Structures are given as C-alpha cells and as structure tokens.
C-alpha positions as CSV (number, residue, x, y, z in Angstrom):
1,M,0.0,0.0,0.0
2,A,1.3,3.4,-0.9
3,N,2.1,6.1,1.6
4,V,-0.3,9.1,1.1
5,N,0.2,12.6,2.5
6,L,-1.9,15.7,2.1
7,D,-0.2,18.5,0.2
8,K,-1.4,21.4,2.4
9,V,0.1,24.0,0.0
10,H,-2.2,22.9,-2.8
11,S,-5.4,22.1,-0.7
12,A,-8.2,24.3,0.6
13,L,-11.3,24.0,2.8
14,N,-13.9,26.8,2.3
15,F,-17.3,27.4,3.7
16,E,-20.3,29.8,3.1
17,V,-23.4,30.7,5.1
18,K,-26.3,33.0,4.2
19,H,-25.9,36.4,5.9
20,M,-28.8,38.7,6.6
21,M,-31.0,36.6,4.3
22,V,-29.6,38.3,1.2
23,S,-25.9,37.5,0.8
24,K,-23.3,35.0,1.8
25,A,-20.5,35.2,4.3
26,K,-17.5,33.1,3.2
27,G,-14.5,31.8,4.9
28,E,-11.9,29.0,5.2
29,F,-10.1,26.9,7.6
30,Q,-6.4,27.4,7.1
31,N,-5.1,24.5,9.1
32,F,-6.4,20.9,8.6
33,D,-5.3,17.5,7.7
34,V,-6.7,14.5,5.8
35,D,-5.5,11.1,6.6
36,F,-6.1,8.9,3.6
37,N,-5.8,5.1,3.9
38,G,-6.1,2.9,1.0
39,S,-5.5,3.1,-2.8
40,F,-6.8,5.7,-5.2
41,D,-7.3,2.8,-7.6
42,D,-9.8,1.3,-5.1
43,L,-11.6,4.2,-3.5
44,E,-14.6,2.2,-2.3
45,N,-12.2,0.3,0.1
46,A,-10.4,3.4,1.2
47,S,-11.0,5.5,4.3
48,V,-10.4,9.1,5.3
49,K,-10.2,11.1,8.6
50,V,-10.3,14.8,8.4
51,T,-9.1,17.0,11.4
52,I,-9.7,20.7,11.3
53,D,-8.1,23.2,13.7
54,V,-11.1,25.4,14.4
55,A,-8.9,28.2,15.6
56,S,-7.6,28.5,12.0
57,I,-10.9,29.9,10.9
58,E,-10.4,32.9,8.5
59,T,-13.3,35.1,7.3
60,N,-11.2,38.3,6.4
61,N,-12.8,39.9,9.5
62,E,-11.0,39.8,12.8
63,D,-14.1,40.6,14.9
64,R,-16.1,37.9,13.1
65,N,-13.3,35.4,13.4
66,G,-13.1,36.1,17.2
67,H,-16.9,35.7,17.5
68,L,-16.9,32.4,15.7
69,K,-14.1,31.1,18.0
70,S,-16.1,32.2,21.1
71,G,-18.7,30.2,23.2
72,D,-21.4,31.7,21.0
73,F,-20.2,29.4,18.2
74,F,-17.3,26.9,18.1
75,D,-15.9,27.4,21.7
76,V,-12.4,26.6,20.5
77,E,-11.0,26.6,24.0
78,T,-13.2,23.5,24.8
79,Y,-13.5,22.0,21.3
80,P,-10.4,22.8,19.3
81,N,-11.1,20.4,16.5
82,I,-13.7,19.4,14.0
83,T,-13.4,15.8,12.8
84,F,-14.8,13.6,10.1
85,V,-14.3,9.9,10.0
86,S,-15.5,8.0,7.0
87,K,-17.6,4.8,7.4
88,N,-18.4,4.1,3.8
89,I,-17.3,5.3,0.3
90,E,-19.6,4.4,-2.5
91,K,-19.2,5.0,-6.2
92,A,-22.0,7.3,-7.5
93,G,-20.8,8.1,-11.1
94,D,-17.7,7.9,-13.3
95,S,-15.5,9.9,-10.9
96,E,-18.1,10.8,-8.3
97,F,-18.3,9.1,-4.8
98,K,-20.5,9.5,-1.8
99,I,-18.6,9.5,1.5
100,T,-20.6,8.8,4.6
101,G,-19.2,9.2,8.1
102,D,-19.3,10.7,11.5
103,L,-18.9,14.5,11.6
104,T,-18.0,15.9,15.1
105,I,-18.4,19.6,15.9
106,K,-18.5,21.1,19.3
107,G,-18.7,17.6,20.9
108,V,-21.7,16.6,18.9
109,T,-21.5,13.7,16.4
110,N,-23.9,13.1,13.5
111,E,-23.7,10.9,10.4
112,E,-23.3,13.0,7.2
113,T,-22.8,12.1,3.5
114,F,-20.7,14.3,1.3
115,T,-20.0,14.2,-2.4
116,A,-16.4,13.7,-3.7
117,E,-15.2,14.1,-7.2
118,Y,-12.0,12.1,-7.8
119,N,-9.8,14.0,-10.3
120,G,-7.3,11.3,-10.9
121,K,-3.5,11.0,-10.7
122,A,-0.6,12.8,-12.4
123,K,3.1,12.8,-12.3
124,D,4.6,16.0,-10.8
125,P,7.2,17.2,-13.3
126,M,9.2,19.1,-10.6
127,Q,9.5,16.4,-7.9
128,G,8.7,13.3,-9.8
129,N,6.1,12.2,-7.3
130,T,2.6,10.9,-8.1
131,I,-0.1,13.4,-7.2
132,A,-3.8,12.6,-6.7
133,G,-6.6,15.1,-6.3
134,A,-10.2,15.2,-5.2
135,D,-12.8,17.9,-4.7
136,V,-15.4,17.4,-1.8
137,S,-18.6,19.3,-1.3
138,G,-21.6,19.2,1.1
139,K,-23.8,21.0,3.4
140,I,-24.9,20.7,6.9
141,N,-27.3,22.2,9.3
142,R,-25.2,24.1,11.9
143,E,-27.9,23.8,14.5
144,D,-27.5,20.1,14.5
145,Y,-24.1,20.7,16.1
146,G,-25.2,23.2,18.8
147,L,-24.2,26.2,16.7
148,T,-27.5,28.0,17.3
149,W,-26.5,31.6,18.0
150,N,-28.5,33.9,15.8
151,A,-30.1,37.4,15.8
152,P,-33.5,38.4,14.4
153,L,-33.6,41.0,11.7
154,E,-36.1,44.0,11.8
155,T,-37.1,43.2,8.3
156,G,-37.9,39.5,9.1
157,G,-35.7,36.5,9.1
158,V,-32.4,36.0,10.9
159,L,-28.8,37.2,10.7
160,I,-27.2,33.8,9.9
161,G,-28.7,30.9,7.9
162,K,-28.8,27.4,9.3
163,E,-27.3,25.7,6.2
164,V,-23.5,25.8,5.9
165,K,-22.2,24.8,2.5
166,F,-18.6,23.8,2.1
167,T,-16.1,22.9,-0.6
168,G,-12.7,21.3,-0.2
169,G,-10.0,20.8,-2.8
170,F,-7.4,18.3,-1.8
171,E,-4.1,17.3,-3.3
172,F,-2.1,14.3,-2.1
173,V,1.4,13.1,-2.7
174,V,1.5,9.4,-3.3
175,E,4.7,7.6,-2.5
176,E,4.5,4.2,-4.1
C-alpha cells in the first residue's frame, strides 16, 4: 500500500453561510489534515479522517473570526477540532463518490454524507512524485451541532442561515 500525504500548500477548505437573508458570508479553515488510507485505484475500500483546527478559521474579518471562536459558536477553548471519520465510500458516477461518516463539531457527532469528485492521478514534473486530487462538497445544518447563535432582523428573518455549504480541494502526494 502506498504512503499518502496531504499537500497542504495545494489544498483548501472553504465554507459559506447565508448572511442577513440576502448574501453569503464566506471563509476558510487554514489548518487541517486529511489522513487517507487505501488506494486511489480502489476508493470504495479506502477511508479518510479529516481533522480541522477550528482556531484557524479565517473570514477576512478579525471581529467575526473572534466571535466564531467564542462560546457563541465553536468554543475553540473547549472544542479545538472538528473531525470527520468515513464509514463508507460508495461510487456514484464515473468519478463521483458519496462519502458517509461521522462528523463531530463542538462535541456533537452526526452521520453526514458528502460528495467527492476524484480528479485522478498525475506525475509532478518538478518532484517526480505521483499526485492525486479530489474535490469534496456538502452541506450541513449548523444547528444540529449546537451552533445555534443567531439574531432576528427588523425586516424579518435572521442574521445567519442554518445551512452551511462547504467545498474542499485536496491534493495528495502518493509515495508508491
């Protein structure tokens, strides 16, 4: 079995949530890791574990970053990590897979299913390594994880939507 390591320089984990019912607030987690076990030639028998350093949240607004790290939201002092541990990877198309597993946020674990598009493998002309890539997307209800802080708007509705969409682009170095 090959040794697989996440290339953090060429990977990203972004999210967006509806803001004031009319726009989207966007951000990213800057520090995360993906442990991939298995073969990219047999993804249905592989497994992944994702660990996200919640304190690495970046929304291009220091006040908002601080609020998200506080007890109103992620409470990073008590719950420093978000984790996802796959339980099943199922082929859903030519290069599409459904990944089901346990997502843990703020001490609450729920089963979630996300979509992954496997982009294949290539040879890095600079280093000579084999590189594999995948894009993952999904959405969760933040309130399912105790992230319930909100504020009503004078015009109706609430400040922050319940649904959080995320996308991740991951590049791996495969040492065969």
